[in-house]
Biotite code that builds the C-alpha atoms (Angstrom):
import biotite.structure as struc

atoms = struc.array([
    struc.Atom([-66.502, -76.873, 6.134], chain_id="A", res_id=1, res_name="UNK", atom_name="CA", element="C"),
    struc.Atom([-63.882, -74.180, 6.553], chain_id="A", res_id=2, res_name="UNK", atom_name="CA", element="C"),
    struc.Atom([-62.238, -75.271, 3.297], chain_id="A", res_id=3, res_name="UNK", atom_name="CA", element="C"),
    struc.Atom([-65.312, -74.276, 1.309], chain_id="A", res_id=4, res_name="UNK", atom_name="CA", element="C"),
    struc.Atom([-65.517, -71.022, -0.638], chain_id="A", res_id=5, res_name="UNK", atom_name="CA", element="C"),
    struc.Atom([-67.331, -68.457, 1.540], chain_id="A", res_id=6, res_name="UNK", atom_name="CA", element="C"),
    struc.Atom([-70.836, -67.288, 0.577], chain_id="A", res_id=7, res_name="UNK", atom_name="CA", element="C"),
    struc.Atom([-71.284, -70.139, -1.885], chain_id="A", res_id=8, res_name="UNK", atom_name="CA", element="C"),
    struc.Atom([-73.129, -72.914, -0.055], chain_id="A", res_id=9, res_name="UNK", atom_name="CA", element="C"),
    struc.Atom([-73.947, -74.861, -3.242], chain_id="A", res_id=10, res_name="UNK", atom_name="CA", element="C"),
    struc.Atom([-70.288, -75.133, -4.296], chain_id="A", res_id=11, res_name="UNK", atom_name="CA", element="C"),
    struc.Atom([-68.478, -78.228, -3.131], chain_id="A", res_id=12, res_name="UNK", atom_name="CA", element="C"),
    struc.Atom([-65.106, -77.100, -4.535], chain_id="A", res_id=13, res_name="UNK", atom_name="CA", element="C"),
    struc.Atom([-62.363, -76.558, -1.969], chain_id="A", res_id=14, res_name="UNK", atom_name="CA", element="C"),
    struc.Atom([-60.789, -73.111, -1.811], chain_id="A", res_id=15, res_name="UNK", atom_name="CA", element="C"),
    struc.Atom([-57.347, -74.390, -2.866], chain_id="A", res_id=16, res_name="UNK", atom_name="CA", element="C"),
    struc.Atom([-58.778, -75.523, -6.246], chain_id="A", res_id=17, res_name="UNK", atom_name="CA", element="C"),
    struc.Atom([-60.236, -72.073, -6.886], chain_id="A", res_id=18, res_name="UNK", atom_name="CA", element="C"),
    struc.Atom([-56.877, -70.473, -6.067], chain_id="A", res_id=19, res_name="UNK", atom_name="CA", element="C"),
    struc.Atom([-55.124, -72.972, -8.352], chain_id="A", res_id=20, res_name="UNK", atom_name="CA", element="C"),
    struc.Atom([-57.483, -72.085, -11.203], chain_id="A", res_id=21, res_name="UNK", atom_name="CA", element="C"),
    struc.Atom([-56.852, -68.379, -10.639], chain_id="A", res_id=22, res_name="UNK", atom_name="CA", element="C"),
    struc.Atom([-53.088, -68.940, -10.734], chain_id="A", res_id=23, res_name="UNK", atom_name="CA", element="C"),
    struc.Atom([-53.403, -71.071, -13.891], chain_id="A", res_id=24, res_name="UNK", atom_name="CA", element="C"),
    struc.Atom([-55.483, -68.337, -15.562], chain_id="A", res_id=25, res_name="UNK", atom_name="CA", element="C"),
    struc.Atom([-52.910, -65.678, -14.648], chain_id="A", res_id=26, res_name="UNK", atom_name="CA", element="C"),
    struc.Atom([-50.062, -67.898, -15.841], chain_id="A", res_id=27, res_name="UNK", atom_name="CA", element="C"),
    struc.Atom([-51.821, -68.482, -19.158], chain_id="A", res_id=28, res_name="UNK", atom_name="CA", element="C"),
    struc.Atom([-52.412, -64.737, -19.506], chain_id="A", res_id=29, res_name="UNK", atom_name="CA", element="C"),
    struc.Atom([-48.694, -63.933, -19.175], chain_id="A", res_id=30, res_name="UNK", atom_name="CA", element="C"),
    struc.Atom([-47.590, -66.799, -21.445], chain_id="A", res_id=31, res_name="UNK", atom_name="CA", element="C"),
    struc.Atom([-49.852, -66.035, -24.419], chain_id="A", res_id=32, res_name="UNK", atom_name="CA", element="C"),
    struc.Atom([-49.385, -63.371, -27.070], chain_id="A", res_id=33, res_name="UNK", atom_name="CA", element="C"),
    struc.Atom([-49.376, -60.352, -27.071], chain_id="A", res_id=34, res_name="UNK", atom_name="CA", element="C"),
    struc.Atom([-48.389, -60.157, -23.385], chain_id="A", res_id=35, res_name="UNK", atom_name="CA", element="C"),
    struc.Atom([-45.669, -62.814, -23.727], chain_id="A", res_id=36, res_name="UNK", atom_name="CA", element="C"),
    struc.Atom([-44.101, -60.974, -26.668], chain_id="A", res_id=37, res_name="UNK", atom_name="CA", element="C"),
    struc.Atom([-44.241, -57.666, -24.806], chain_id="A", res_id=38, res_name="UNK", atom_name="CA", element="C"),
    struc.Atom([-42.681, -59.104, -21.658], chain_id="A", res_id=39, res_name="UNK", atom_name="CA", element="C"),
    struc.Atom([-40.006, -60.878, -23.727], chain_id="A", res_id=40, res_name="UNK", atom_name="CA", element="C"),
    struc.Atom([-39.082, -57.618, -25.455], chain_id="A", res_id=41, res_name="UNK", atom_name="CA", element="C"),
    struc.Atom([-38.681, -55.924, -22.056], chain_id="A", res_id=42, res_name="UNK", atom_name="CA", element="C"),
    struc.Atom([-36.450, -58.789, -20.878], chain_id="A", res_id=43, res_name="UNK", atom_name="CA", element="C"),
    struc.Atom([-34.372, -58.565, -24.073], chain_id="A", res_id=44, res_name="UNK", atom_name="CA", element="C"),
    struc.Atom([-33.979, -54.806, -23.648], chain_id="A", res_id=45, res_name="UNK", atom_name="CA", element="C"),
    struc.Atom([-32.568, -55.108, -20.137], chain_id="A", res_id=46, res_name="UNK", atom_name="CA", element="C"),
    struc.Atom([-30.256, -57.952, -21.130], chain_id="A", res_id=47, res_name="UNK", atom_name="CA", element="C"),
    struc.Atom([-28.797, -55.792, -23.901], chain_id="A", res_id=48, res_name="UNK", atom_name="CA", element="C"),
    struc.Atom([-29.894, -52.144, -23.591], chain_id="A", res_id=49, res_name="UNK", atom_name="CA", element="C"),
    struc.Atom([-27.733, -50.982, -26.499], chain_id="A", res_id=50, res_name="UNK", atom_name="CA", element="C"),
    struc.Atom([-27.881, -52.351, -30.006], chain_id="A", res_id=51, res_name="UNK", atom_name="CA", element="C"),
    struc.Atom([-24.945, -54.562, -30.980], chain_id="A", res_id=52, res_name="UNK", atom_name="CA", element="C"),
    struc.Atom([-21.923, -52.485, -31.900], chain_id="A", res_id=53, res_name="UNK", atom_name="CA", element="C"),
    struc.Atom([-23.264, -49.316, -30.281], chain_id="A", res_id=54, res_name="UNK", atom_name="CA", element="C"),
    struc.Atom([-20.598, -49.330, -27.600], chain_id="A", res_id=55, res_name="UNK", atom_name="CA", element="C"),
    struc.Atom([-17.174, -50.816, -27.073], chain_id="A", res_id=56, res_name="UNK", atom_name="CA", element="C"),
    struc.Atom([-15.029, -51.916, -24.181], chain_id="A", res_id=57, res_name="UNK", atom_name="CA", element="C"),
    struc.Atom([-12.544, -49.351, -22.811], chain_id="A", res_id=58, res_name="UNK", atom_name="CA", element="C"),
    struc.Atom([-10.014, -49.995, -20.037], chain_id="A", res_id=59, res_name="UNK", atom_name="CA", element="C"),
    struc.Atom([-7.849, -47.397, -18.299], chain_id="A", res_id=60, res_name="UNK", atom_name="CA", element="C"),
    struc.Atom([-4.661, -48.306, -16.440], chain_id="A", res_id=61, res_name="UNK", atom_name="CA", element="C"),
    struc.Atom([-2.651, -45.795, -14.415], chain_id="A", res_id=62, res_name="UNK", atom_name="CA", element="C"),
    struc.Atom([1.079, -46.332, -13.933], chain_id="A", res_id=63, res_name="UNK", atom_name="CA", element="C"),
    struc.Atom([3.654, -44.082, -12.247], chain_id="A", res_id=64, res_name="UNK", atom_name="CA", element="C"),
    struc.Atom([4.450, -42.309, -15.520], chain_id="A", res_id=65, res_name="UNK", atom_name="CA", element="C"),
    struc.Atom([1.393, -42.574, -17.765], chain_id="A", res_id=66, res_name="UNK", atom_name="CA", element="C"),
    struc.Atom([-2.200, -43.553, -18.369], chain_id="A", res_id=67, res_name="UNK", atom_name="CA", element="C"),
    struc.Atom([-2.749, -46.432, -20.784], chain_id="A", res_id=68, res_name="UNK", atom_name="CA", element="C"),
    struc.Atom([-6.186, -46.489, -22.374], chain_id="A", res_id=69, res_name="UNK", atom_name="CA", element="C"),
    struc.Atom([-7.173, -49.599, -24.348], chain_id="A", res_id=70, res_name="UNK", atom_name="CA", element="C"),
    struc.Atom([-10.249, -49.950, -26.531], chain_id="A", res_id=71, res_name="UNK", atom_name="CA", element="C"),
    struc.Atom([-11.380, -53.211, -28.116], chain_id="A", res_id=72, res_name="UNK", atom_name="CA", element="C"),
    struc.Atom([-12.503, -52.467, -31.677], chain_id="A", res_id=73, res_name="UNK", atom_name="CA", element="C"),
    struc.Atom([-12.608, -55.749, -33.633], chain_id="A", res_id=74, res_name="UNK", atom_name="CA", element="C"),
    struc.Atom([-13.417, -55.417, -37.330], chain_id="A", res_id=75, res_name="UNK", atom_name="CA", element="C"),
    struc.Atom([-12.866, -51.648, -37.362], chain_id="A", res_id=76, res_name="UNK", atom_name="CA", element="C"),
    struc.Atom([-10.491, -50.009, -39.837], chain_id="A", res_id=77, res_name="UNK", atom_name="CA", element="C"),
    struc.Atom([-7.971, -47.438, -38.652], chain_id="A", res_id=78, res_name="UNK", atom_name="CA", element="C"),
    struc.Atom([-9.669, -44.778, -40.831], chain_id="A", res_id=79, res_name="UNK", atom_name="CA", element="C"),
    struc.Atom([-12.929, -45.212, -38.917], chain_id="A", res_id=80, res_name="UNK", atom_name="CA", element="C"),
    struc.Atom([-11.370, -44.241, -35.566], chain_id="A", res_id=81, res_name="UNK", atom_name="CA", element="C"),
    struc.Atom([-11.197, -40.603, -34.439], chain_id="A", res_id=82, res_name="UNK", atom_name="CA", element="C"),
    struc.Atom([-9.552, -39.294, -31.279], chain_id="A", res_id=83, res_name="UNK", atom_name="CA", element="C"),
    struc.Atom([-10.431, -35.897, -29.853], chain_id="A", res_id=84, res_name="UNK", atom_name="CA", element="C"),
    struc.Atom([-8.798, -34.207, -26.869], chain_id="A", res_id=85, res_name="UNK", atom_name="CA", element="C"),
    struc.Atom([-10.470, -31.305, -25.122], chain_id="A", res_id=86, res_name="UNK", atom_name="CA", element="C"),
    struc.Atom([-9.083, -30.176, -21.770], chain_id="A", res_id=87, res_name="UNK", atom_name="CA", element="C"),
    struc.Atom([-8.919, -33.260, -19.584], chain_id="A", res_id=88, res_name="UNK", atom_name="CA", element="C"),
    struc.Atom([-11.293, -35.331, -21.765], chain_id="A", res_id=89, res_name="UNK", atom_name="CA", element="C"),
    struc.Atom([-10.330, -37.887, -24.396], chain_id="A", res_id=90, res_name="UNK", atom_name="CA", element="C"),
    struc.Atom([-13.101, -38.990, -26.762], chain_id="A", res_id=91, res_name="UNK", atom_name="CA", element="C"),
    struc.Atom([-12.768, -42.118, -28.886], chain_id="A", res_id=92, res_name="UNK", atom_name="CA", element="C"),
    struc.Atom([-15.252, -42.188, -31.775], chain_id="A", res_id=93, res_name="UNK", atom_name="CA", element="C"),
    struc.Atom([-15.877, -44.945, -34.284], chain_id="A", res_id=94, res_name="UNK", atom_name="CA", element="C"),
    struc.Atom([-17.880, -44.164, -37.406], chain_id="A", res_id=95, res_name="UNK", atom_name="CA", element="C"),
    struc.Atom([-19.027, -46.690, -39.974], chain_id="A", res_id=96, res_name="UNK", atom_name="CA", element="C"),
    struc.Atom([-20.559, -45.562, -43.264], chain_id="A", res_id=97, res_name="UNK", atom_name="CA", element="C"),
    struc.Atom([-21.847, -48.022, -45.856], chain_id="A", res_id=98, res_name="UNK", atom_name="CA", element="C"),
    struc.Atom([-23.693, -47.616, -49.111], chain_id="A", res_id=99, res_name="UNK", atom_name="CA", element="C"),
    struc.Atom([-25.669, -50.620, -50.315], chain_id="A", res_id=100, res_name="UNK", atom_name="CA", element="C"),
    struc.Atom([-27.154, -50.720, -53.798], chain_id="A", res_id=101, res_name="UNK", atom_name="CA", element="C"),
    struc.Atom([-29.248, -53.396, -55.432], chain_id="A", res_id=102, res_name="UNK", atom_name="CA", element="C"),
    struc.Atom([-29.427, -53.720, -59.204], chain_id="A", res_id=103, res_name="UNK", atom_name="CA", element="C"),
    struc.Atom([-31.599, -55.798, -61.479], chain_id="A", res_id=104, res_name="UNK", atom_name="CA", element="C"),
    struc.Atom([-30.380, -57.855, -64.458], chain_id="A", res_id=105, res_name="UNK", atom_name="CA", element="C"),
    struc.Atom([-30.283, -54.705, -66.649], chain_id="A", res_id=106, res_name="UNK", atom_name="CA", element="C"),
    struc.Atom([-27.936, -52.917, -64.210], chain_id="A", res_id=107, res_name="UNK", atom_name="CA", element="C"),
    struc.Atom([-30.739, -50.599, -63.146], chain_id="A", res_id=108, res_name="UNK", atom_name="CA", element="C"),
    struc.Atom([-30.523, -49.550, -59.500], chain_id="A", res_id=109, res_name="UNK", atom_name="CA", element="C"),
    struc.Atom([-33.799, -50.289, -57.774], chain_id="A", res_id=110, res_name="UNK", atom_name="CA", element="C"),
    struc.Atom([-32.703, -49.874, -54.162], chain_id="A", res_id=111, res_name="UNK", atom_name="CA", element="C"),
    struc.Atom([-30.040, -47.782, -52.481], chain_id="A", res_id=112, res_name="UNK", atom_name="CA", element="C"),
    struc.Atom([-29.501, -47.858, -48.743], chain_id="A", res_id=113, res_name="UNK", atom_name="CA", element="C"),
    struc.Atom([-27.083, -45.643, -46.835], chain_id="A", res_id=114, res_name="UNK", atom_name="CA", element="C"),
    struc.Atom([-26.087, -46.915, -43.385], chain_id="A", res_id=115, res_name="UNK", atom_name="CA", element="C"),
    struc.Atom([-24.273, -44.821, -40.822], chain_id="A", res_id=116, res_name="UNK", atom_name="CA", element="C"),
    struc.Atom([-23.366, -45.964, -37.337], chain_id="A", res_id=117, res_name="UNK", atom_name="CA", element="C"),
    struc.Atom([-21.450, -43.950, -34.810], chain_id="A", res_id=118, res_name="UNK", atom_name="CA", element="C"),
    struc.Atom([-20.413, -44.755, -31.279], chain_id="A", res_id=119, res_name="UNK", atom_name="CA", element="C"),
    struc.Atom([-18.099, -42.993, -28.886], chain_id="A", res_id=120, res_name="UNK", atom_name="CA", element="C"),
    struc.Atom([-16.691, -43.152, -25.402], chain_id="A", res_id=121, res_name="UNK", atom_name="CA", element="C"),
    struc.Atom([-15.305, -40.249, -23.386], chain_id="A", res_id=122, res_name="UNK", atom_name="CA", element="C"),
    struc.Atom([-12.661, -40.747, -20.712], chain_id="A", res_id=123, res_name="UNK", atom_name="CA", element="C"),
    struc.Atom([-12.020, -38.082, -18.084], chain_id="A", res_id=124, res_name="UNK", atom_name="CA", element="C"),
    struc.Atom([-8.536, -37.668, -16.626], chain_id="A", res_id=125, res_name="UNK", atom_name="CA", element="C"),
    struc.Atom([-7.682, -35.635, -13.514], chain_id="A", res_id=126, res_name="UNK", atom_name="CA", element="C"),
    struc.Atom([-5.597, -33.058, -15.404], chain_id="A", res_id=127, res_name="UNK", atom_name="CA", element="C"),
    struc.Atom([-5.420, -31.346, -18.802], chain_id="A", res_id=128, res_name="UNK", atom_name="CA", element="C"),
    struc.Atom([-3.987, -33.536, -21.544], chain_id="A", res_id=129, res_name="UNK", atom_name="CA", element="C"),
    struc.Atom([-1.016, -32.306, -23.568], chain_id="A", res_id=130, res_name="UNK", atom_name="CA", element="C"),
    struc.Atom([-2.044, -33.564, -27.033], chain_id="A", res_id=131, res_name="UNK", atom_name="CA", element="C"),
    struc.Atom([1.550, -33.238, -28.334], chain_id="A", res_id=132, res_name="UNK", atom_name="CA", element="C"),
    struc.Atom([2.723, -36.003, -25.983], chain_id="A", res_id=133, res_name="UNK", atom_name="CA", element="C"),
    struc.Atom([-0.127, -38.478, -26.598], chain_id="A", res_id=134, res_name="UNK", atom_name="CA", element="C"),
    struc.Atom([0.790, -41.660, -28.518], chain_id="A", res_id=135, res_name="UNK", atom_name="CA", element="C"),
    struc.Atom([-1.829, -43.908, -30.125], chain_id="A", res_id=136, res_name="UNK", atom_name="CA", element="C"),
    struc.Atom([-1.479, -47.247, -31.918], chain_id="A", res_id=137, res_name="UNK", atom_name="CA", element="C"),
    struc.Atom([-3.987, -49.628, -33.471], chain_id="A", res_id=138, res_name="UNK", atom_name="CA", element="C"),
    struc.Atom([-3.256, -53.268, -34.181], chain_id="A", res_id=139, res_name="UNK", atom_name="CA", element="C"),
    struc.Atom([-5.374, -56.418, -34.442], chain_id="A", res_id=140, res_name="UNK", atom_name="CA", element="C"),
    struc.Atom([-8.542, -54.687, -33.247], chain_id="A", res_id=141, res_name="UNK", atom_name="CA", element="C"),
    struc.Atom([-6.924, -53.161, -30.156], chain_id="A", res_id=142, res_name="UNK", atom_name="CA", element="C"),
    struc.Atom([-6.462, -49.396, -29.838], chain_id="A", res_id=143, res_name="UNK", atom_name="CA", element="C"),
    struc.Atom([-3.851, -48.324, -27.269], chain_id="A", res_id=144, res_name="UNK", atom_name="CA", element="C"),
    struc.Atom([-3.442, -44.718, -26.214], chain_id="A", res_id=145, res_name="UNK", atom_name="CA", element="C"),
    struc.Atom([-0.591, -43.632, -23.958], chain_id="A", res_id=146, res_name="UNK", atom_name="CA", element="C"),
    struc.Atom([-0.932, -40.336, -22.124], chain_id="A", res_id=147, res_name="UNK", atom_name="CA", element="C"),
    struc.Atom([2.051, -39.254, -19.986], chain_id="A", res_id=148, res_name="UNK", atom_name="CA", element="C"),
    struc.Atom([1.240, -37.899, -16.557], chain_id="A", res_id=149, res_name="UNK", atom_name="CA", element="C"),
    struc.Atom([2.096, -34.238, -16.273], chain_id="A", res_id=150, res_name="UNK", atom_name="CA", element="C"),
    struc.Atom([3.737, -33.241, -13.025], chain_id="A", res_id=151, res_name="UNK", atom_name="CA", element="C"),
    struc.Atom([2.975, -29.749, -11.869], chain_id="A", res_id=152, res_name="UNK", atom_name="CA", element="C"),
    struc.Atom([5.354, -27.515, -10.013], chain_id="A", res_id=153, res_name="UNK", atom_name="CA", element="C"),
    struc.Atom([5.597, -28.281, -6.324], chain_id="A", res_id=154, res_name="UNK", atom_name="CA", element="C"),
    struc.Atom([5.290, -25.168, -4.182], chain_id="A", res_id=155, res_name="UNK", atom_name="CA", element="C"),
    struc.Atom([6.776, -25.136, -0.724], chain_id="A", res_id=156, res_name="UNK", atom_name="CA", element="C"),
    struc.Atom([4.774, -23.466, 2.022], chain_id="A", res_id=157, res_name="UNK", atom_name="CA", element="C"),
    struc.Atom([6.708, -20.948, 4.084], chain_id="A", res_id=158, res_name="UNK", atom_name="CA", element="C"),
    struc.Atom([6.370, -20.604, 7.818], chain_id="A", res_id=159, res_name="UNK", atom_name="CA", element="C"),
])
């Protein structure tokens, strides 16, 4: 009789059935709304923590003579891209502004919506950037920035 539920002498149900019912009840709780919707939204957030288009891929390659920074910006116009250099930081910003209007059959505007999206990435380099020597090009959704490495003066240590 060790498989019986303790303190319930009239119950003939084995303990494993009671545990199975408890697990089924908990499973049903997490699979029904609103809990299921809440848990799904948490899962979706961690799969994609940023809204689509809020960030973009940036790669940095160091060669002997320069740094090559590439940013993938598909569907972005050249006029929407802004580069800012401050000290040893390069910031790539993309800004999208749209104005949507809806008119009825009498050309009366009944809805106007202004959308503005901005995203940016900042890359830190180990030395100050000489903005006069930086070259940037944009073609087919790929931004390439070339920053020459500045060599400082080598100082010899005396004995």
